[in-house]
LOTORNU-694068 format. One line per 8 residues: number of its first residue (from 0); their letters; for each residue x, y, z of C-alpha. Coordinates in Angstrom, 3 decimals, padded with zeros to 6 digits, always signed. Each point is the difference from the previous one (the first is absolute). Last residue first. Example, Ala and Ser with C-alpha at 12.3 -4.5 7.8 and 13.67 -1.06 7.14 Angstrom:
2
1	sa	+013.670:-001.060:+007.140 | -001.370:-003.440:+000.660
***
This chain:
422
421	xxxxxxxx	-029.948:-018.041:-020.978 | +002.534:-001.915:+001.862 | -000.094:+002.829:+002.565 | -003.633:+000.373:+000.138 | -000.924:-000.746:+003.615 | +002.550:+001.560:+002.170 | +000.800:+002.728:-002.931 | -003.421:+001.523:-000.457
413	xxxxxxxx	-000.343:+000.150:+003.850 | +002.416:+001.995:+000.492 | +004.008:+000.209:+000.625 | +000.652:+003.119:-001.475 | -002.318:+001.862:+002.255 | +003.787:-000.971:+003.024 | -001.879:+002.493:+003.025 | +001.705:-002.782:+002.248
405	xxxxxxxx	-002.566:-000.771:+002.209 | -002.287:+000.004:-003.071 | +001.872:-002.472:-002.144 | +000.197:-002.209:+003.712 | -003.676:+000.244:+000.668 | -000.611:-001.015:-004.264 | +001.977:-002.728:-000.033 | -001.088:-001.248:+003.193
397	xxxxxxxx	-003.286:+000.076:-001.115 | +000.156:-001.453:-003.519 | +001.997:-002.739:+001.309 | -003.308:-000.938:+002.799 | -001.956:-000.275:-002.771 | +002.207:-001.827:-002.040 | +000.506:-002.530:+002.799 | -002.627:-003.384:-000.616
389	xxxxxxxx	-000.003:+000.980:-003.740 | +002.263:-002.985:-001.547 | -000.279:+000.095:-003.609 | +003.399:-000.636:-000.674 | +000.345:+003.120:-002.497 | -001.737:+002.436:+003.058 | +002.519:-001.769:+002.517 | +002.731:+000.622:-001.844
381	xxxxxxxx	-000.840:+003.630:-000.791 | -001.260:+000.658:+004.136 | +003.237:-001.078:+000.573 | +002.381:+002.406:-001.975 | -001.691:+003.021:+000.441 | -000.115:-000.690:+003.545 | +004.060:-001.154:-000.025 | +000.903:+003.469:-001.883
373	xxxxxxxx	-002.627:+002.351:+003.106 | +002.373:-002.729:+002.367 | +003.044:+002.085:-002.003 | -000.873:+003.165:+001.119 | -001.319:-000.416:+003.517 | +003.134:-002.615:+001.425 | +002.658:+002.154:-002.356 | +001.076:+002.290:+003.226
365	xxxxxxxx	-000.489:-002.307:+002.689 | +001.902:-002.199:-001.613 | -001.118:-003.548:-001.045 | +001.027:-002.313:+002.846 | -003.576:+000.089:+001.131 | -001.320:-000.098:-003.516 | +000.730:-003.585:-000.130 | -000.272:-000.752:-003.961
357	xxxxxxxx	+000.920:-003.665:-001.501 | -003.653:-000.799:-000.262 | -000.337:+002.868:-002.711 | +002.302:-002.272:-002.616 | -002.836:-002.634:+000.632 | -002.734:+002.009:-000.829 | +001.755:+000.654:-003.389 | +000.672:-003.476:-001.050
349	xxxxxxxx	-003.890:-000.573:+000.991 | -000.488:+002.211:-002.288 | +002.149:-001.001:-002.629 | -002.016:+000.987:-003.329 | +003.546:+002.233:-001.478 | -002.086:+003.094:+001.479 | -000.511:-001.335:+003.478 | +004.164:-001.642:-000.469
341	xxxxxxxx	+001.374:+003.184:-000.305 | -002.605:+002.223:+002.679 | +001.825:-002.597:+002.566 | +003.448:+000.579:-001.101 | -000.638:+004.084:+000.662 | -001.504:-001.345:+002.908 | +003.269:-002.190:+001.178 | +002.128:+003.280:-001.288
333	xxxxxxxx	-001.139:+001.969:+002.225 | +000.242:-002.249:+002.678 | +003.479:-001.262:-000.778 | +000.882:+004.107:+000.258 | -001.522:+000.203:+003.385 | +001.694:-002.791:+000.790 | +003.758:+001.787:-001.007 | +000.599:+001.021:+003.976
325	xxxxxxxx	-001.017:-002.759:+002.031 | +002.881:-001.808:-002.461 | -001.075:-002.759:-001.971 | +000.491:+001.003:-003.669 | +000.619:-002.600:-003.067 | -003.936:+001.194:-001.448 | +000.767:+002.950:-001.620 | +003.375:-000.846:-001.044
317	xxxxxxxx	-000.584:-003.568:-000.660 | -002.683:+000.920:-002.255 | +001.198:+002.358:-002.370 | -000.422:-000.561:-003.501 | -003.207:-001.775:+000.356 | -001.559:+002.281:+002.864 | +001.075:+003.039:-002.126 | -002.014:-001.674:-003.246
309	xxxxxxxx	-002.312:-000.603:+002.331 | -000.452:+003.353:+001.599 | +000.173:+001.309:-004.159 | -002.690:-002.130:-001.134 | -002.354:+001.399:+003.323 | +000.067:+003.625:-000.888 | -003.216:+001.050:+001.632 | +001.195:+003.496:+000.975
301	xxxxxxxx	-000.184:-000.068:+003.218 | +001.795:-003.611:+000.703 | +002.964:+001.650:-002.807 | +000.205:+002.546:+002.894 | -000.208:-002.603:+002.341 | +002.836:-001.857:-001.224 | +002.654:+002.742:-000.659 | +000.060:+001.387:+003.329
293	xxxxxxxx	+001.799:-003.360:+001.754 | +000.733:-000.699:-004.121 | +004.225:+001.283:+001.097 | -000.148:-001.371:+003.365 | -000.743:-003.308:-000.729 | +002.914:+000.191:-003.380 | +002.366:+001.058:+002.731 | +003.538:-000.236:-001.921
285	xxxxxxxx	-001.379:+002.661:-003.147 | +001.154:+000.543:-003.323 | -002.692:-002.700:-001.503 | -002.825:+001.910:+001.700 | +000.696:+002.935:-001.948 | +000.292:-001.813:-003.463 | -003.190:-001.609:+001.507 | -002.005:+002.404:+000.413
277	xxxxxxxx	+000.473:+001.842:-002.554 | -000.150:-002.234:-002.723 | -003.502:-000.669:+000.723 | -001.288:+004.234:+000.691 | +001.006:-000.224:-003.716 | -000.032:+003.388:-001.632 | -001.082:+001.501:+003.493 | -003.107:+003.018:-000.205
269	xxxxxxxx	-000.690:+000.747:+003.420 | -003.432:-001.802:+001.146 | +000.685:+001.618:+003.428 | -000.375:-003.518:+001.777 | +002.540:-002.150:-002.049 | +002.576:+002.490:-000.153 | -000.503:+000.206:+003.921 | +000.830:-003.089:-000.055
261	xxxxxxxx	+003.311:+000.576:-001.633 | +000.795:+002.305:+002.741 | -000.902:-001.719:+002.107 | +001.988:-002.900:-000.823 | +003.407:+002.413:+000.475 | -001.054:+001.124:+003.238 | +000.202:-003.822:+001.229 | +002.891:-000.787:-002.716
253	xxxxxxxx	+002.211:+002.966:+002.525 | +001.387:+002.523:-002.166 | +003.160:-000.430:-001.769 | -000.495:-001.562:-002.964 | -003.180:+002.823:-000.743 | +002.563:+002.424:-000.216 | -002.032:+002.971:-001.939 | -003.595:-001.126:+001.014
245	xxxxxxxx	-002.391:-000.348:-002.923 | -002.818:+003.052:+000.264 | -002.528:+000.487:+002.682 | -002.894:+000.692:-001.746 | -003.284:+001.464:+001.835 | -002.776:-002.106:+001.035 | -003.473:+000.854:-001.276 | -001.770:-002.529:+000.544
237	xxxxxxxx	-001.614:+000.164:+003.735 | -001.364:-003.359:+001.635 | +001.955:+000.781:+003.688 | +001.781:-002.580:-001.413 | +001.867:+001.997:-002.221 | -000.223:+003.735:+002.622 | +002.481:-002.991:+002.218 | +002.163:-000.757:-003.340
229	xxxxxxxx	+000.180:+003.131:-000.838 | +001.584:+001.090:+003.089 | +001.778:-003.236:+000.821 | +001.725:+000.948:-003.036 | +001.130:+002.897:+000.770 | +001.420:-000.396:+002.887 | +002.382:-002.638:-001.166 | +001.019:+002.108:-003.024
221	xxxxxxxx	+000.299:+002.406:+002.043 | +002.435:-001.905:+002.112 | +001.911:-001.733:-003.025 | +001.467:+003.229:-000.388 | -000.973:+002.529:-003.211 | -001.985:+002.348:+002.629 | +000.493:+000.413:+003.047 | -001.793:-000.535:+002.419
213	xxxxxxxx	-002.366:+002.403:+002.394 | -002.722:+000.896:-002.766 | -001.328:-003.745:+000.463 | +001.348:-000.853:+003.228 | -003.498:+001.311:+001.605 | -001.376:-002.358:-002.059 | +001.526:-002.559:+000.551 | -000.646:+000.907:+003.811
205	xxxxxxxx	-003.716:+000.110:-000.711 | -000.010:-003.123:-001.484 | +001.383:-001.844:+002.122 | -001.679:+001.160:+002.816 | -003.453:-000.698:-001.792 | -000.992:-000.551:-003.171 | +003.107:-001.675:-000.672 | -000.387:-001.468:+003.327
197	xxxxxxxx	-001.010:-004.184:-000.411 | +002.366:+000.672:-003.545 | +002.979:+000.752:+002.702 | +002.498:+000.159:-002.679 | +003.926:-001.676:+000.723 | +002.665:+000.832:+000.876 | +000.254:+003.936:-001.044 | -002.396:+001.379:+002.740
189	xxxxxxxx	+001.219:-001.992:+002.906 | +003.939:-000.395:+000.895 | +001.524:+002.433:-002.850 | -002.687:+002.331:+000.146 | +000.888:+001.116:+003.813 | +003.362:+000.464:-000.554 | -000.781:+003.360:+000.934 | -000.590:+003.368:-001.798
181	xxxxxxxx	-003.020:+000.618:-001.870 | -001.477:-003.700:+001.465 | -000.251:+001.735:+003.282 | -002.261:+002.823:-001.184 | -003.113:-002.537:-000.124 | +000.438:-000.556:+003.950 | -002.699:+001.886:+001.644 | -002.039:-000.926:-003.390
173	xxxxxxxx	-000.067:-003.041:+001.062 | -002.620:-001.186:+002.429 | +000.730:-002.509:+001.930 | -001.799:-003.703:-000.505 | +001.108:-001.053:-003.661 | +003.366:+001.845:+000.214 | +000.887:-003.267:+002.976 | -000.370:-002.572:-002.708
165	xxxxxxxx	+002.068:+001.458:-002.842 | +002.323:+000.270:+002.466 | +000.034:-003.597:+001.367 | -000.061:-000.373:-003.748 | +002.768:+001.876:-001.731 | +002.612:-001.553:+003.471 | -000.963:-003.197:-000.996 | +000.711:+000.470:-004.522
157	xxxxxxxx	+003.052:+001.600:+001.425 | +001.172:-002.929:+001.368 | -001.007:-002.239:-002.061 | +002.315:+002.314:-002.546 | +002.954:+000.103:+002.538 | +000.014:+002.982:+002.687 | +002.978:+002.315:+000.364 | -001.311:+003.643:+000.835
149	xxxxxxxx	+001.891:+001.823:-000.940 | +000.079:+003.262:+002.199 | +000.859:+003.128:-001.486 | -003.253:+000.659:-001.489 | -001.630:+000.684:+003.229 | -001.918:-002.978:+000.798 | +000.389:-000.239:+003.624 | -000.057:+003.497:+000.502
141	xxxxxxxx	-002.583:+001.012:-001.556 | -001.635:-002.244:+001.790 | +001.357:+001.000:+003.164 | -001.577:+003.390:-000.586 | -003.043:-001.047:-001.813 | -001.325:-001.332:+003.687 | -003.622:-000.294:-001.343 | -000.381:-002.805:+003.548
133	xxxxxxxx	-001.557:-002.961:-002.908 | +002.901:+001.354:-002.101 | +002.930:-000.369:+002.495 | -001.329:-003.538:+001.070 | -000.140:-001.380:-003.052 | +002.929:+001.262:-001.139 | +001.964:-001.960:+003.217 | -001.615:-002.600:-000.297
125	xxxxxxxx	+000.250:-000.234:-003.855 | +003.818:+000.752:+000.685 | +001.059:-002.894:+002.720 | -002.756:-002.571:-002.313 | +001.825:+000.730:-002.925 | +003.588:-001.350:+001.708 | -001.963:-003.219:+001.281 | +002.391:-002.414:-001.913
117	xxxxxxxx	+003.449:+002.315:+001.178 | +002.371:+001.486:-002.921 | -002.187:+003.538:+000.467 | +001.319:+000.168:+003.914 | +001.613:+003.192:-001.250 | -002.582:+001.907:-000.735 | -001.107:-000.228:+003.968 | +003.248:+001.441:+001.010
109	xxxxxxxx	+000.371:+002.671:-001.712 | -003.297:+001.073:+000.061 | +000.449:-000.231:+003.949 | +003.231:+001.976:-000.253 | -001.876:+002.628:-001.331 | -002.315:+000.658:+002.188 | -003.357:-000.093:+000.012 | -002.773:+002.628:+000.486
101	xxxxxxxx	-002.532:-001.775:+002.494 | +001.342:-002.725:+000.196 | -002.808:-003.230:+001.096 | +000.892:-001.036:-003.410 | +003.582:-000.674:+000.623 | -000.728:-001.263:+003.820 | -001.261:-002.852:-001.694 | +002.196:-000.425:-002.601
93	xxxxxxxx	+002.779:-000.433:+003.125 | -002.267:-002.881:+001.712 | +000.080:-001.788:-003.441 | +003.425:+000.037:-000.012 | +000.245:-001.371:+003.060 | -001.855:-002.117:-000.300 | +001.608:-001.672:-003.815 | +002.566:-000.162:+002.262
85	xxxxxxxx	-001.773:-002.112:+002.586 | -001.443:-001.955:-002.423 | +002.976:-000.243:-001.921 | +001.961:-002.164:+002.433 | -003.112:-002.184:+001.126 | +000.229:-000.843:-003.199 | +003.283:-000.300:-000.358 | +000.196:-002.351:+002.910
77	xxxxxxxx	-002.372:-002.252:-001.175 | +002.125:-000.360:-003.496 | +002.563:-001.594:+001.804 | -001.858:-002.517:+000.809 | -001.939:-001.828:+003.525 | +000.737:+003.562:+001.793 | +000.783:-000.612:+003.448 | +003.297:+001.565:+001.767
69	xxxxxxxx	+002.204:-002.854:-001.310 | -002.097:-001.016:-003.071 | +001.508:+003.324:-001.155 | +003.564:-000.719:+001.067 | -000.559:-003.423:-001.730 | -001.418:+001.183:-003.428 | +002.483:+003.714:-000.081 | +003.034:-003.274:+000.722
61	xxxxxxxx	-001.627:-001.938:-003.636 | -000.435:+002.815:-002.246 | +003.702:+001.463:+000.296 | +000.982:+002.892:+002.559 | +000.955:+002.789:-002.503 | +003.997:+000.475:+001.624 | +001.536:+001.806:+003.027 | +003.879:+000.580:+000.335
53	xxxxxxxx	-000.460:-001.242:+003.834 | -001.653:+001.032:+003.309 | -002.323:+000.842:-002.237 | -003.320:-001.627:+001.749 | -000.375:-002.341:-002.997 | +003.728:-000.200:-001.142 | +000.082:-001.136:+004.007 | -002.765:-002.482:-001.101
45	xxxxxxxx	+001.576:-001.244:-002.514 | +003.146:-001.147:+001.345 | -001.587:-001.500:+003.249 | -001.879:-002.386:-002.898 | -003.309:-000.057:-000.166 | -001.609:-003.399:+001.824 | -003.162:-002.019:-000.634 | -002.307:-000.984:+003.322
37	xxxxxxxx	-001.982:+002.693:-000.274 | -000.491:+001.324:+003.451 | +003.023:-001.895:+001.473 | +002.127:+000.856:-003.233 | -001.021:+003.900:+000.481 | +001.191:-000.190:+003.633 | +002.908:-001.463:-000.166 | +000.585:+002.460:-003.066
29	xxxxxxxx	-001.303:+002.827:+002.189 | +002.040:-001.138:+002.791 | +003.426:-000.065:-002.009 | -000.803:+004.139:-001.717 | -000.796:+001.054:+003.662 | +003.491:-001.297:+000.855 | +001.477:+001.651:-003.042 | -001.509:+003.348:+001.735
21	xxxxxxxx	-002.065:+003.048:-000.782 | -003.584:-002.415:-001.131 | -002.069:+002.532:+001.730 | -002.736:-001.331:+002.181 | -002.410:-002.871:+001.212 | +000.458:-002.730:-002.239 | -003.174:+000.821:-001.950 | +000.263:+002.692:-000.401
13	xxxxxxxx	+002.807:+000.418:-001.150 | -000.776:-001.889:-002.727 | -002.234:+002.176:-000.673 | +001.612:+003.268:-000.519 | +002.949:-002.644:-002.505 | -003.440:-000.317:-001.833 | -000.995:+003.237:-000.451 | +003.665:+000.968:-000.956
5	xxxxxx	-000.764:-002.963:-002.713 | -002.914:+001.391:-000.822 | +001.558:+004.191:-000.630 | +002.796:-001.908:-001.997 | -002.223:-001.364:-002.587 | -000.627:-003.971:-000.117
***
């Protein structure tokens, strides 16, 4: 029990006793009242230490349990839940006040960022950012996202914040805020954390295009932006893609970015002496294999390199599928679709459908959902085709055509759907 909770417990005991515990006689009355109310006893000196009549010491669990029971709680946990609710309401009240400020004071920004250890910090921050984006208060946004302000977020919370911003950006006109991407932390909390494939021809693509000539060449940020720009061209159906050279610092790159570069070599038909050797040599050095292959798999599926997918799955099965957090669930789904195509190619379409049955699109990240579903529909269509169950073929075809048109991904044409294994 922390200091704040202990002070609250003292206040509740005093309220129960009808006044402050200021004298030794008050402690004797309290000791007797506890025995009457709980049929349990607490030593007089223990109570003296608890109320600082003697040198204070941390009370043991049994003492705390009896005191909480005396105040009407069934357990220490029940008391702490109430304390946490009260504390959280105070925090949210502060957040609500800050989000409505016309000009947020530096002290308020400092207070907000100091809450980074709170489990709801990402929600506090996203609430304030959301309010200021909607009100077009760019002065507050510049203050909040200043490069001087360090946003201490776990990887999970970084993704949560980026996703919340992504959903917001779909509803507002991003043109008004493009300048913020030049000189604030906005790229670090949104642009570079994931690719919003659902908006790559919309808001996200507009941000990428804006940054293309404003990002320093030779940096990992420039590699990221260049790859997304060229991927977008490829998905639109263009075949003339520029060469993107090998990154100099492969070991210092994020595994997803490195995997995206490898995938790009496959779709751009770069002259790789031995693409398989390159992929496995790079994968060997990655601590998080599931991150590295996240963008390699769709590139393999688009270029129909099913044998390569099979070798990757055989070698790294556990690393690919033994990731059960909400963040890695989308990665798992990408690997399940690839595994399905491998099973279909090997004459096991029923096993392929079992792979797909594990996918729940309600749990897939919004930024990848539509893109992932295109691959899912191809795998579903081909599995049904091999089995000879034609009941769902027309529905799958319609869903596929509608989704590809919505995303403007001409690469996903009917020929890819119907003749994938030809």
